[in-house]
C-alpha positions as a printed NumPy array, in Angstrom:
array([[ 10.305, -13.23 , -11.172],
       [ 12.268, -11.24 ,  -8.61 ],
       [ 15.949, -10.824,  -9.495],
       [ 16.975, -11.902,  -5.998],
       [ 15.666, -15.372,  -6.868],
       [ 17.593, -15.343, -10.138],
       [ 20.871, -14.396,  -8.513],
       [ 20.318, -16.835,  -5.641],
       [ 19.659, -19.532,  -8.238],
       [ 23.261, -19.335,  -9.453],
       [ 25.005, -17.927,  -6.378],
       [ 26.64 , -21.257,  -5.665],
       [ 28.364, -21.242,  -9.042],
       [ 29.218, -17.753, -10.165],
       [ 32.269, -15.588,  -9.824],
       [ 33.628, -15.392, -13.357],
       [ 36.865, -13.444, -13.904],
       [ 39.127, -12.957, -16.91 ],
       [ 41.279, -15.98 , -17.67 ],
       [ 44.994, -15.972, -17.013],
       [ 46.717, -17.374, -20.095],
       [ 49.618, -18.649, -17.994],
       [ 47.311, -20.804, -15.833],
       [ 46.926, -24.457, -16.615],
       [ 43.478, -25.381, -17.903],
       [ 41.431, -27.467, -15.486],
       [ 38.398, -27.801, -17.784],
       [ 38.634, -27.52 , -21.569],
       [ 35.404, -26.712, -23.417],
       [ 35.096, -26.259, -27.182],
       [ 35.518, -22.474, -27.164],
       [ 36.83 , -21.635, -23.702],
       [ 38.864, -23.004, -20.827],
       [ 38.498, -22.756, -17.065],
       [ 41.876, -22.374, -15.404],
       [ 43.11 , -23.77 , -12.129],
       [ 43.253, -20.35 , -10.439],
       [ 39.784, -19.406, -11.638],
       [ 38.234, -22.59 , -10.278],
       [ 40.051, -22.221,  -6.939],
       [ 38.801, -18.635,  -6.635],
       [ 35.22 , -19.665,  -7.383],
       [ 35.374, -22.657,  -5.049],
       [ 36.754, -20.608,  -2.16 ],
       [ 34.147, -17.897,  -2.611],
       [ 31.306, -20.376,  -2.299],
       [ 32.837, -22.706,   0.294],
       [ 34.469, -20.249,   2.674],
       [ 34.895, -21.459,   6.244],
       [ 34.319, -25.101,   5.329],
       [ 36.858, -27.889,   5.694],
       [ 37.905, -28.925,   2.202],
       [ 37.358, -32.581,   1.33 ],
       [ 38.588, -34.108,  -1.9  ],
       [ 35.077, -35.405,  -2.474],
       [ 33.635, -31.902,  -2.022],
       [ 35.966, -30.587,  -4.744],
       [ 34.801, -33.359,  -7.07 ],
       [ 31.153, -32.613,  -6.282],
       [ 31.613, -28.908,  -6.824],
       [ 33.466, -29.531, -10.092],
       [ 30.491, -31.509, -11.421],
       [ 28.074, -28.74 , -10.408],
       [ 30.303, -26.146, -12.038],
       [ 30.537, -28.121, -15.273],
       [ 26.728, -28.375, -15.328],
       [ 26.505, -24.633, -14.824],
       [ 28.953, -23.874, -17.66 ],
       [ 27.101, -26.229, -20.004],
       [ 23.79 , -24.504, -19.266],
       [ 25.281, -21.076, -19.965],
       [ 26.737, -22.402, -23.238],
       [ 23.305, -23.743, -24.173],
       [ 21.671, -20.386, -23.388],
       [ 24.124, -18.623, -25.688],
       [ 23.659, -21.285, -28.363],
       [ 19.917, -20.574, -28.259],
       [ 20.594, -16.835, -28.557],
       [ 18.95 , -15.943, -25.25 ],
       [ 21.659, -13.324, -24.668],
       [ 20.621, -11.505, -27.869],
       [ 16.957, -11.046, -26.928],
       [ 15.808,  -7.478, -26.31 ],
       [ 14.024,  -8.544, -23.103],
       [ 17.282,  -9.952, -21.73 ],
       [ 19.243,  -6.837, -22.677],
       [ 16.647,  -4.536, -21.075],
       [ 16.585,  -6.534, -17.856],
       [ 20.375,  -6.659, -17.612],
       [ 20.585,  -2.916, -18.318],
       [ 18.135,  -2.276, -15.488],
       [ 20.24 ,  -4.213, -13.004],
       [ 23.419,  -2.61 , -14.308],
       [ 21.915,   0.787, -13.49 ],
       [ 21.254,  -0.376,  -9.919],
       [ 24.684,  -1.93 ,  -9.471],
       [ 26.428,   1.119, -10.934],
       [ 24.781,   3.539,  -8.508],
       [ 27.361,   3.189,  -5.699],
       [ 30.125,   3.948,  -8.204],
       [ 28.344,   7.086,  -9.371],
       [ 28.347,   9.048,  -6.122],
       [ 30.565,  11.546,  -4.314],
       [ 31.857,  10.546,  -0.911],
       [ 32.38 ,  14.035,   0.569],
       [ 28.877,  15.286,  -0.198],
       [ 27.447,  11.946,   0.858],
       [ 29.205,  12.151,   4.23 ],
       [ 27.726,  15.606,   4.851],
       [ 24.243,  14.418,   3.9  ],
       [ 24.532,  11.319,   6.106],
       [ 25.588,  13.361,   9.131],
       [ 22.867,  15.957,   8.543],
       [ 20.225,  13.226,   8.306],
       [ 21.411,  11.536,  11.505],
       [ 21.43 ,  14.849,  13.389],
       [ 17.852,  15.448,  12.261],
       [ 16.819,  11.949,  13.319],
       [ 17.702,  12.943,  16.885],
       [ 14.731,  15.309,  16.85 ],
       [ 11.062,  14.99 ,  15.865],
       [  9.24 ,  18.   ,  14.438],
       [  5.52 ,  18.773,  14.496],
       [  4.475,  20.914,  11.564],
       [  1.383,  22.404,   9.982],
       [  1.559,  23.416,   6.342],
       [ -0.353,  25.277,   3.67 ],
       [ -0.022,  24.23 ,   0.02 ],
       [ -0.724,  26.041,  -3.229],
       [ -0.248,  23.532,  -6.035],
       [  2.03 ,  24.215,  -9.008],
       [  3.239,  21.46 , -11.309],
       [  6.955,  21.152, -11.952],
       [  6.379,  21.856, -15.648],
       [  3.889,  24.689, -15.077],
       [  4.27 ,  27.774, -17.264],
       [  6.183,  30.735, -15.832],
       [  2.884,  32.624, -15.684],
       [  1.121,  29.885, -13.671],
       [  4.159,  29.425, -11.442],
       [  4.307,  33.148, -10.706],
       [  0.569,  33.23 , -10.   ],
       [  0.884,  30.394,  -7.444],
       [  3.885,  32.057,  -5.809],
       [  2.113,  35.418,  -5.489],
       [ -0.934,  33.711,  -3.981],
       [  1.002,  31.901,  -1.242],
       [  3.13 ,  34.969,  -0.538],
       [ -0.065,  36.972,  -0.008],
       [ -1.361,  34.322,   2.423],
       [  1.965,  34.337,   4.262],
       [  1.789,  38.13 ,   4.602],
       [ -1.686,  37.855,   6.159],
       [ -0.513,  35.204,   8.66 ],
       [  2.467,  37.34 ,   9.652],
       [  0.024,  40.194,  10.296],
       [ -1.966,  38.05 ,  12.727],
       [ -4.243,  35.723,  10.738],
       [ -4.579,  32.24 ,  12.284],
       [ -2.481,  29.665,  10.409],
       [ -4.954,  26.792,  10.869],
       [ -7.896,  28.845,   9.658],
       [ -5.941,  30.091,   6.639],
       [ -4.952,  26.479,   5.849],
       [ -8.579,  25.337,   6.056],
       [ -9.634,  28.175,   3.786],
       [ -6.825,  28.311,   1.21 ],
       [ -4.664,  25.158,   1.297],
       [ -4.979,  22.783,  -1.648],
       [ -3.938,  19.807,   0.495],
       [ -7.206,  17.775,   0.608],
       [ -6.818,  17.035,   4.338],
       [ -6.348,  20.657,   5.362],
       [-10.076,  21.373,   5.536],
       [-10.366,  19.003,   8.504],
       [ -6.927,  19.059,  10.155],
       [ -5.967,  22.685,   9.544],
       [ -2.781,  21.517,   7.82 ],
       [ -1.441,  19.614,  10.856],
       [  0.937,  16.851,   9.708],
       [  1.8  ,  15.546,  13.162],
       [  5.376,  14.64 ,  14.081],
       [  7.977,  13.421,  11.627],
       [ 11.716,  13.087,  11.29 ],
       [ 14.307,  12.786,   8.511],
       [ 13.236,  11.047,   5.267],
       [  9.504,  11.248,   5.958],
       [  8.981,  14.319,   3.744],
       [ 10.581,  15.544,   0.515],
       [ 13.973,  17.067,   1.243],
       [ 13.173,  20.806,   0.732],
       [ 10.12 ,  20.447,   2.992],
       [ 12.103,  18.553,   5.631],
       [ 14.881,  21.163,   5.56 ],
       [ 12.424,  24.022,   6.018],
       [ 10.873,  22.226,   9.004],
       [ 14.203,  21.688,  10.759],
       [ 15.531,  25.161,   9.924],
       [ 12.449,  27.016,  11.236],
       [ 12.105,  27.779,  14.952],
       [  9.111,  26.586,  16.996],
       [  6.194,  29.001,  16.619],
       [  7.663,  30.58 ,  13.482],
       [  6.533,  30.54 ,   9.859],
       [  8.977,  29.265,   7.241],
       [  9.927,  31.053,   4.07 ],
       [  7.983,  29.983,   0.973],
       [  9.454,  26.707,  -0.31 ],
       [  9.081,  24.935,  -3.648],
       [  8.637,  21.164,  -3.962],
       [  7.377,  19.001,  -6.792],
       [  3.86 ,  19.476,  -5.386],
       [  3.901,  23.261,  -5.466],
       [  4.559,  26.069,  -2.972],
       [  4.359,  25.569,   0.803],
       [  4.595,  27.588,   3.955],
       [  5.162,  25.769,   7.248],
       [  4.434,  26.552,  10.842],
       [  6.573,  24.587,  13.291],
       [  4.429,  23.868,  16.353],
       [  6.791,  21.657,  18.364],
       [ 10.17 ,  19.924,  18.43 ],
       [ 11.029,  17.08 ,  20.756],
       [ 13.821,  14.585,  21.319],
       [ 13.457,  11.407,  19.281],
       [ 11.241,   8.793,  20.872],
       [ 13.453,   6.132,  19.322],
       [ 11.829,   2.988,  18.014],
       [  9.739,   0.205,  19.425],
       [  8.983,  -3.478,  19.109],
       [  5.308,  -3.982,  19.852],
       [  2.487,  -6.444,  19.338],
       [ -1.196,  -5.737,  18.912],
       [ -4.575,  -7.369,  18.737],
       [ -6.855,  -5.784,  16.141],
       [-10.617,  -6.049,  16.097],
       [-11.506,  -4.528,  12.753],
       [-14.533,  -2.31 ,  12.296],
       [-14.676,  -3.316,   8.62 ],
       [-17.473,  -5.911,   8.272],
       [-15.656,  -7.468,   5.304],
       [-12.665,  -8.261,   7.557],
       [-14.169,  -8.943,  10.983],
       [-16.978, -11.375,  11.778],
       [-17.665,  -9.591,  15.065],
       [-21.173,  -8.12 ,  15.182],
       [-20.038,  -5.683,  17.895],
       [-16.275,  -4.937,  17.533],
       [-16.153,  -2.737,  20.652],
       [-17.762,  -5.416,  22.796],
       [-15.353,  -8.023,  21.436],
       [-12.245,  -5.925,  22.082],
       [-13.469,  -5.071,  25.587],
       [-13.92 ,  -8.769,  26.309],
       [-10.409,  -9.539,  25.045],
       [ -9.047,  -6.69 ,  27.193],
       [-10.758,  -8.069,  30.315],
       [ -9.232, -11.487,  29.705],
       [ -5.773,  -9.976,  29.278],
       [ -6.221,  -8.094,  32.557],
       [ -7.171, -11.397,  34.181],
       [ -3.908, -12.963,  33.045],
       [ -4.636, -14.567,  29.662],
       [ -1.592, -14.815,  27.379],
       [ -1.342, -11.894,  24.917],
       [  0.352, -13.94 ,  22.207],
       [ -2.266, -16.696,  22.291],
       [ -5.117, -14.171,  22.304],
       [ -3.608, -12.433,  19.262],
       [ -3.268, -15.731,  17.405],
       [ -6.888, -16.639,  18.12 ],
       [ -8.703, -13.331,  17.817],
       [ -6.715, -10.631,  15.976],
       [ -8.085,  -9.53 ,  12.59 ],
       [ -4.589,  -8.48 ,  11.471],
       [ -3.808, -11.73 ,   9.676],
       [ -0.196, -10.758,   8.951],
       [  0.751, -10.291,  12.598],
       [ -1.692, -12.712,  14.255],
       [  0.386, -15.782,  13.391],
       [  3.342, -14.102,  15.154],
       [  1.345, -13.484,  18.305],
       [  0.506,  -9.95 ,  17.126],
       [  4.148,  -8.922,  16.77 ],
       [  4.791,  -5.966,  14.421],
       [  7.957,  -4.859,  12.621],
       [ 10.034,  -2.358,  14.6  ],
       [  8.662,   1.172,  14.061],
       [  9.491,   4.77 ,  14.882],
       [  7.627,   8.095,  14.641],
       [  5.621,   8.59 ,  11.459],
       [  5.33 ,   4.884,  10.61 ],
       [  1.969,   4.299,  12.325],
       [ -1.206,   6.366,  12.526],
       [ -0.867,   8.925,  15.302],
       [ -3.437,   7.353,  17.677],
       [ -1.601,   4.015,  17.569],
       [  1.839,   5.61 ,  17.811],
       [  0.98 ,   7.846,  20.772],
       [ -0.598,   4.991,  22.719],
       [  2.365,   2.676,  22.058],
       [  5.043,   5.165,  23.082],
       [  3.054,   6.107,  26.204],
       [  3.592,   2.608,  27.624],
       [  6.228,   2.791,  30.352],
       [  7.468,  -0.786,  30.741],
       [  8.107,  -3.794,  28.55 ],
       [  5.109,  -6.114,  28.82 ],
       [  2.592,  -3.321,  29.512],
       [ -0.429,  -3.118,  27.223],
       [ -2.939,  -0.384,  26.444],
       [ -6.652,  -0.179,  26.899],
       [ -8.51 ,  -0.527,  23.56 ],
       [ -7.355,   2.241,  21.195],
       [ -9.508,   3.397,  18.247],
       [ -7.931,   4.128,  14.833],
       [ -9.279,   4.235,  11.304],
       [ -8.651,   0.468,  11.097],
       [-10.621,  -0.541,  14.183],
       [ -9.845,  -1.253,  17.833],
       [ -6.328,  -2.155,  18.973],
       [ -4.81 ,  -3.448,  22.181],
       [ -1.079,  -2.673,  21.991],
       [  1.643,  -4.405,  23.98 ],
       [  5.104,  -2.922,  24.422],
       [  7.785,  -5.58 ,  23.849],
       [ 10.937,  -3.471,  23.8  ],
       [ 11.844,   0.188,  23.383],
       [ 15.071,   1.289,  21.681],
       [ 16.649,   4.74 ,  21.874],
       [ 17.983,   6.119,  18.6  ],
       [ 20.883,   3.884,  17.563],
       [ 24.413,   5.178,  17.037],
       [ 25.47 ,   6.763,  13.761],
       [ 27.575,   3.704,  12.932],
       [ 24.607,   1.355,  13.325],
       [ 22.257,   3.655,  11.396],
       [ 24.652,   4.441,   8.542],
       [ 23.511,   1.688,   6.163],
       [ 19.839,   2.62 ,   6.542],
       [ 20.663,   6.315,   6.078],
       [ 22.576,   5.624,   2.846],
       [ 19.66 ,   3.611,   1.428],
       [ 17.259,   6.43 ,   2.248],
       [ 19.498,   9.093,   0.69 ],
       [ 19.74 ,   7.112,  -2.545],
       [ 15.922,   7.003,  -2.783],
       [ 15.498,  10.634,  -1.748],
       [ 15.697,  13.96 ,  -3.605],
       [ 18.989,  14.49 ,  -1.751],
       [ 20.507,  12.31 ,  -4.464],
       [ 20.358,  15.35 ,  -6.785],
       [ 22.924,  17.145,  -4.647],
       [ 25.397,  14.308,  -4.935],
       [ 24.728,  14.084,  -8.676],
       [ 25.841,  17.663,  -9.327],
       [ 29.051,  17.03 ,  -7.428],
       [ 29.551,  13.798,  -9.373],
       [ 29.208,  15.567, -12.729],
       [ 31.858,  18.054, -11.702],
       [ 34.178,  15.214, -10.704],
       [ 33.657,  13.354, -14.008],
       [ 34.491,  16.496, -15.966],
       [ 37.698,  16.879, -14.005],
       [ 38.659,  13.188, -14.177],
       [ 38.346,  12.747, -17.936],
       [ 38.666,  16.289, -19.188],
       [ 35.647,  18.234, -20.421],
       [ 35.81 ,  20.909, -23.107],
       [ 32.764,  22.556, -24.595],
       [ 31.96 ,  25.008, -27.363],
       [ 28.818,  26.784, -26.115],
       [ 28.715,  28.948, -29.239],
       [ 27.705,  25.816, -31.136],
       [ 24.604,  25.649, -28.945],
       [ 23.54 ,  29.161, -29.988],
       [ 23.163,  27.952, -33.569],
       [ 20.076,  25.96 , -32.509],
       [ 18.132,  29.021, -31.326],
       [ 16.755,  30.098, -34.74 ],
       [ 15.819,  26.47 , -35.486],
       [ 13.441,  26.117, -32.523],
       [  9.902,  27.102, -33.513],
       [  6.386,  26.334, -32.308],
       [  6.689,  22.774, -33.687],
       [  9.045,  21.889, -30.822],
       [  6.553,  22.967, -28.164],
       [  3.862,  20.889, -29.897],
       [  6.162,  17.839, -29.847],
       [  6.571,  17.783, -33.655],
       [ 10.069,  19.16 , -34.187],
       [ 12.298,  17.156, -36.579],
       [ 16.067,  16.783, -36.345],
       [ 16.309,  17.487, -40.075],
       [ 15.877,  21.16 , -39.154],
       [ 19.456,  20.971, -37.855],
       [ 20.843,  18.789, -40.664],
       [ 23.543,  21.334, -41.551],
       [ 24.899,  21.514, -37.994],
       [ 27.942,  19.209, -37.711],
       [ 30.184,  20.899, -35.157],
       [ 31.404,  19.449, -31.87 ],
       [ 29.435,  20.659, -28.856],
       [ 31.782,  19.236, -26.245],
       [ 34.394,  16.546, -25.654],
       [ 34.586,  14.179, -22.714],
       [ 37.759,  12.107, -22.613],
       [ 38.217,  10.604, -26.061],
       [ 34.57 ,  11.058, -27.058],
       [ 33.334,  13.99 , -29.159],
       [ 29.643,  14.869, -28.829],
       [ 28.258,  16.77 , -31.805],
       [ 25.416,  19.083, -32.721],
       [ 23.907,  16.127, -34.571],
       [ 23.829,  14.119, -31.325],
       [ 22.064,  16.993, -29.585],
       [ 19.529,  17.302, -32.429],
       [ 18.712,  13.593, -32.058],
       [ 18.278,  14.129, -28.316],
       [ 15.943,  17.097, -28.85 ],
       [ 13.732,  15.112, -31.218],
       [ 13.56 ,  11.997, -29.032],
       [ 12.833,  13.788, -25.758],
       [ 10.445,  16.524, -26.9  ],
       [  6.948,  16.671, -25.42 ],
       [  4.027,  19.017, -25.697],
       [  4.7  ,  21.946, -23.391],
       [  3.874,  25.653, -23.02 ],
       [  6.01 ,  27.824, -25.267],
       [  8.906,  29.593, -23.54 ],
       [ 11.919,  31.485, -24.791],
       [ 13.871,  29.108, -27.135],
       [ 17.184,  30.118, -25.577],
       [ 15.933,  29.279, -22.065],
       [ 14.55 ,  25.949, -23.262],
       [ 17.82 ,  25.039, -25.02 ],
       [ 19.873,  25.782, -21.904],
       [ 17.598,  23.501, -19.884],
       [ 17.756,  20.675, -22.433],
       [ 21.512,  21.127, -22.936],
       [ 22.168,  20.738, -19.208],
       [ 20.169,  17.495, -19.179],
       [ 21.968,  16.293, -22.323],
       [ 25.441,  16.993, -20.886],
       [ 24.453,  15.289, -17.648],
       [ 23.305,  12.19 , -19.533],
       [ 26.444,  11.986, -21.682],
       [ 28.786,  12.411, -18.712],
       [ 27.066,   9.642, -16.774],
       [ 27.036,   7.371, -19.818],
       [ 30.742,   7.912, -20.344],
       [ 31.539,   7.154, -16.719],
       [ 29.246,   4.119, -16.754],
       [ 31.021,   2.736, -19.837],
       [ 34.336,   2.931, -17.954],
       [ 33.169,   1.019, -14.867],
       [ 34.121,  -2.469, -16.09 ],
       [ 37.596,  -1.218, -16.994],
       [ 38.204,   0.776, -13.798],
       [ 36.554,  -1.542, -11.24 ],
       [ 37.262,  -5.292, -11.726],
       [ 34.869,  -6.197,  -8.906],
       [ 32.067,  -4.437, -10.808],
       [ 32.888,  -6.396, -13.962],
       [ 32.746,  -9.645, -11.98 ],
       [ 29.405,  -8.744, -10.437],
       [ 27.956,  -7.824, -13.825],
       [ 29.089, -11.199, -15.171],
       [ 27.254, -12.872, -12.302],
       [ 24.054, -11.017, -13.113],
       [ 24.5  , -11.665, -16.847],
       [ 24.86 , -15.416, -16.379],
       [ 22.299, -15.491, -13.574],
       [ 19.551, -14.03 , -15.755],
       [ 20.544, -16.258, -18.689],
       [ 20.523, -19.388, -16.57 ],
       [ 17.22 , -18.528, -14.927],
       [ 15.503, -17.837, -18.261],
       [ 16.841, -21.031, -19.82 ],
       [ 15.834, -23.178, -16.819],
       [ 12.396, -21.594, -16.815],
       [ 12.   , -22.546, -20.476],
       [ 13.554, -26.019, -20.306],
       [ 12.338, -27.212, -16.896],
       [  9.834, -25.126, -14.951],
       [  7.424, -24.193, -17.747],
       [  7.645, -27.658, -19.26 ],
       [  6.866, -29.299, -15.923],
       [  3.776, -27.141, -15.419],
       [  2.512, -27.245, -19.039],
       [  3.352, -30.805, -20.122],
       [  0.232, -32.456, -18.7  ],
       [  0.798, -35.762, -20.507],
       [  4.427, -35.968, -19.379],
       [  3.41 , -35.155, -15.807],
       [  0.672, -37.806, -15.881],
       [  3.086, -40.445, -17.202],
       [  5.685, -39.493, -14.576],
       [  3.027, -39.803, -11.877],
       [  2.003, -43.26 , -13.076],
       [  5.636, -44.432, -13.229],
       [  6.409, -43.023,  -9.757],
       [  3.1  , -43.722,  -8.038],
       [  4.656, -45.634,  -5.157],
       [  6.425, -42.45 ,  -4.003],
       [  3.151, -40.553,  -3.586],
       [  1.063, -42.3  ,  -0.923],
       [ -1.072, -41.103,   1.938],
       [ -0.361, -42.727,   5.281],
       [ -3.351, -43.515,   7.477],
       [ -5.396, -40.315,   7.997],
       [ -8.05 , -39.103,  10.38 ],
       [-10.91 , -37.051,   8.953],
       [-11.721, -34.867,  11.936],
       [-12.865, -31.545,  13.387],
       [-10.896, -29.894,  16.224],
       [-12.931, -27.69 ,  18.588],
       [-11.435, -25.005,  20.879],
       [-13.591, -23.65 ,  23.717],
       [-13.427, -21.122,  26.512],
       [-14.257, -23.676,  29.223],
       [-15.215, -27.304,  29.822],
       [-18.944, -26.481,  30.099],
       [-18.953, -25.187,  26.521],
       [-17.225, -28.405,  25.428],
       [-20.06 , -30.457,  26.968],
       [-22.681, -28.21 ,  25.347],
       [-21.   , -28.524,  21.947],
       [-20.818, -32.329,  22.123],
       [-24.543, -32.565,  22.916],
       [-25.467, -30.285,  20.022],
       [-23.257, -32.272,  17.6  ],
       [-24.895, -35.519,  18.73 ],
       [-28.287, -33.958,  17.966],
       [-27.179, -33.265,  14.379],
       [-26.186, -29.577,  14.51 ],
       [-23.48 , -28.719,  11.926],
       [-20.228, -26.915,  12.769],
       [-21.051, -23.37 ,  11.616],
       [-24.55 , -23.389,  13.102],
       [-23.046, -24.753,  16.308],
       [-20.451, -21.97 ,  16.633],
       [-22.943, -19.239,  15.672],
       [-25.266, -20.407,  18.448],
       [-22.632, -20.814,  21.175],
       [-20.886, -17.54 ,  20.233],
       [-24.068, -15.486,  20.53 ],
       [-22.866, -14.177,  23.903],
       [-19.148, -14.028,  23.121],
       [-17.031, -14.362,  19.993],
       [-14.422, -16.16 ,  22.109],
       [-16.565, -19.102,  23.225],
       [-15.922, -21.656,  20.472],
       [-13.744, -22.059,  17.373],
       [-13.159, -25.044,  15.1  ],
       [-11.057, -26.306,  12.208],
       [-11.529, -29.457,  10.172],
       [ -9.613, -31.513,   7.647],
       [ -7.866, -34.786,   6.897],
       [ -4.755, -35.309,   9.013],
       [ -1.786, -37.663,   8.915],
       [  0.255, -38.28 ,  12.036],
       [  2.377, -35.18 ,  12.654],
       [ -0.01 , -32.752,  10.943],
       [ -1.797, -31.583,  14.094],
       [ -0.522, -31.806,  17.672],
       [ -3.978, -32.28 ,  19.216],
       [ -5.039, -34.99 ,  16.789],
       [ -1.792, -36.826,  17.502],
       [ -2.719, -36.913,  21.221],
       [ -6.134, -38.582,  20.869],
       [ -7.13 , -42.161,  20.07 ],
       [ -7.795, -42.625,  16.38 ],
       [-11.29 , -44.011,  16.582],
       [-14.556, -42.574,  15.357],
       [-16.312, -40.337,  17.861],
       [-15.429, -37.682,  20.424],
       [-12.061, -37.582,  22.143],
       [-11.6  , -36.754,  25.796],
       [-11.338, -33.055,  26.665],
       [ -7.807, -31.621,  26.512],
       [ -6.787, -28.475,  28.416],
       [ -3.933, -26.414,  26.954],
       [ -2.8  , -22.803,  27.54 ],
       [ -6.081, -21.859,  29.208],
       [ -8.317, -23.239,  26.408],
       [-10.274, -26.506,  26.253],
       [-10.239, -28.794,  23.212],
       [-11.8  , -31.961,  21.878],
       [-11.573, -33.796,  18.573],
       [-14.563, -35.182,  16.673],
       [-13.153, -38.024,  14.53 ],
       [-15.506, -38.595,  11.576],
       [-13.606, -41.312,   9.743],
       [-10.287, -43.189,   9.635],
       [ -8.919, -43.348,   6.094],
       [ -6.722, -46.301,   5.145],
       [ -3.366, -45.697,   3.403],
       [ -3.926, -44.889,  -0.275],
       [ -2.307, -43.429,  -3.34 ],
       [ -2.429, -39.675,  -3.602],
       [ -4.212, -38.506,  -6.729],
       [ -2.336, -36.217,  -9.068],
       [ -4.62 , -33.36 ,  -8.027],
       [ -4.07 , -34.101,  -4.317],
       [ -0.33 , -33.543,  -4.597],
       [  0.203, -31.66 ,  -7.84 ],
       [  2.802, -29.348,  -6.265],
       [  4.856, -32.204,  -4.798],
       [  4.636, -34.33 ,  -7.949],
       [  5.464, -31.372, -10.203],
       [  8.547, -30.66 ,  -8.076],
       [  9.752, -34.256,  -8.458],
       [  9.009, -34.108, -12.186],
       [ 11.154, -30.984, -12.433],
       [ 14.027, -32.852, -10.747],
       [ 13.618, -35.681, -13.25 ],
       [ 13.612, -33.269, -16.217],
       [ 16.689, -31.514, -14.808],
       [ 18.67 , -34.765, -14.65 ],
       [ 17.647, -35.749, -18.184],
       [ 18.514, -32.269, -19.457],
       [ 21.993, -32.307, -17.915],
       [ 22.592, -35.758, -19.411],
       [ 21.71 , -34.421, -22.874],
       [ 23.936, -31.336, -22.46 ],
       [ 26.884, -33.515, -21.484],
       [ 26.352, -35.492, -24.686],
       [ 25.906, -32.369, -26.823],
       [ 28.972, -30.364, -25.749],
       [ 32.538, -31.67 , -25.712],
       [ 34.625, -30.98 , -22.609],
       [ 37.63 , -32.468, -20.852],
       [ 38.813, -32.364, -17.218],
       [ 42.59 , -32.518, -16.835],
       [ 43.017, -34.934, -13.943],
       [ 46.592, -33.918, -13.1  ],
       [ 45.486, -30.291, -12.774],
       [ 42.512, -31.408, -10.662],
       [ 44.845, -33.193,  -8.247],
       [ 46.946, -30.037,  -7.929],
       [ 43.741, -28.073,  -7.204],
       [ 42.899, -30.458,  -4.352],
       [ 46.418, -30.125,  -2.976],
       [ 46.259, -26.333,  -3.149],
       [ 42.931, -26.282,  -1.296],
       [ 44.117, -28.524,   1.543]])
C-alpha cells in the first residue's frame, strides 16, 4: 500500500526524539521510558493551534500508550528484522535523504535557468540517429558520422523536413517531418532542451547526444509563454468501445447547438461527456500549460479570448471535444513556481550536474585522499572474462592496498574487486584501462554518497526524527495489517459471528425500488410512460426514443432509502409513475416498482460496512490484550505537571 497511507496512519502519534536522562519519566515501560519533555513535544506537534483541555491530554496519552504498545509488539514479533521491512525503509530513506544530498549554489542556477526558459515556448523539428548509451565506440562513431553527414547536407541547402522523413529514426518523423510542436522547460531531456533554447530561430543546432542517440534540431519558432489554463470539455469519443453514439459527429454537433442556445455546459458535460474522469466535475480538467495536451486541443483552448467562451467541436485522436475556457493564468512568479521547479529538477537529468558538485563538497568536508597507482594494479587482471560477465574477484586476491580514504573510512582494493564482480555485465570489449577508470569513478561516487548518507542522522537531528517516524510508521502499518485488516477480511467465521451478534446495527430503512427517467422535454416523458405501460423494458425504451438523438432519454434504477436520491425524495412513495419534475432544463419522472419494508441487511449487502465495524471490534480487543501483556506505569504527578505546562 502507498507509503503516504502508512505515514498518515501514525501521523497523530509520531515524533520520537532521543530521551533526556534528566527529564522525569511520564510513562515507564519495561525497557524504555517516555519523558515529560518528549510527550509535550509530541503533543504540541500534533495539537498545534488547539486550546489545550486536561481531558484532551488524557485522551492523547491513552492513544500514545496504545501506539507505543503496538510498536513494542511489532518488535517482539521481529517485524523490524524482516528483509522486506528493511528494503522498504531503505527505499524511503533514499527519498528522504535526497534534499540533504544536493548543492544549493548549483541548484539556484538551475532553478533560475529553468524559470527563464519557462517564459518562452520553443517550436522545434528534430532528426534522430539512434545510439544506445552503452554502444561500442565503433557503433557510436558510426552514428555520429552519419548524423554529421546529414547535417552537412542540410547546411548546404537540403530541406530539413525531407531529410527527417528520409533519415530520422524517430518513428513519427516519416509523417510529421520531425516536428515536435511547442514545448518549454522540463518537457524534453536536458541536453535536448538546452540545444533548443540556445539555437536561434531558423538555425540548425550542433549535434547533441542524449540517451536516445544523436540529434540535430531546427528551431522554427519561439514565442512568449501562453501561461496556463483552467478549462472544461465535453468529449464524444470516436472509440466504439467507449462511446455508445452511433454517429459521434452528429452527437457533438447536437450538444454544441444546445450550448449555443443557452444550455448549461457543466450539466451537459455531466450527462453526455465520454471522459468519465472529468464528466462528474462538469468537464473540468486539471490546470495545463503548453505540451500537456495534444496540439489540436491546446491550440483551440488557448485561442479562446474570454472566460466562459467555448469552442466549436474540435477533432483530436480521442474524438470530438467542445472546450470551455474557465480561467487563464499568465506564468506565475519565480517564488510561486519554485517548489514545482525543484521537484522537476530532482526528476530530471539536471540532477547529474548537482551530483558532481555534491561529490566535490563531500570530499572537501570529510577529507578525501586517494592512491590512483593502486588502481593501475587491476589493469593486467582484466581479461575477456570481465566483458562476458564472468570475472571473479579472486583474480585480485593478492591486492590489499588502500585505494582511497574518506573521513575515517579506508576503502581498499578488495572492496573495489567486490564491486567489479557484483556490477559486471556482458558488454563489448574496450581498453581495460578505460573501463577501470569508468568503473572507478562510479565506485568512488557510490562510496562518497554512502559515507555522507551514514552521517545524516548524526548531523541533522530533524532527519533522524523523520526516519524514526517512517520506521515506526511502516512497522505499525504492517502489524495492523496482519493483526486487524487481513484477519477481518479472511476470518469468514469470525465475521459471520460478529454479524449475527450485531445484526440490529445493520438494517435497511424503508426503500423504494425505482427507475428515474431524464428526458429532453415533457412530450418525451409522456411517450416514455405510454411505452412502459405497454410493457417495453428500459433499454429497449431508450434505444427507441434515442433513435433521433442521443440526448432524448436517460435512466438509472436501483433500490433507494430516503436521502439516497434527491428526485426520489421529492415524489410520493407509492407504486406507479410520479408527476413530471422539471429541473435545470431537463424533465424527470420516477417509476416506483415496489416499496420494500425495513429489513436486516444481509452480510453480502453490507460486507464493507460490517467488515469495517468488525475491524473496530478487533482493534479494541487487540489493545486490551496488549495492555495485559506489557507492563507500563503512568506517573500521575508528572502527568499533572504536563497539563500545567500545556495550559
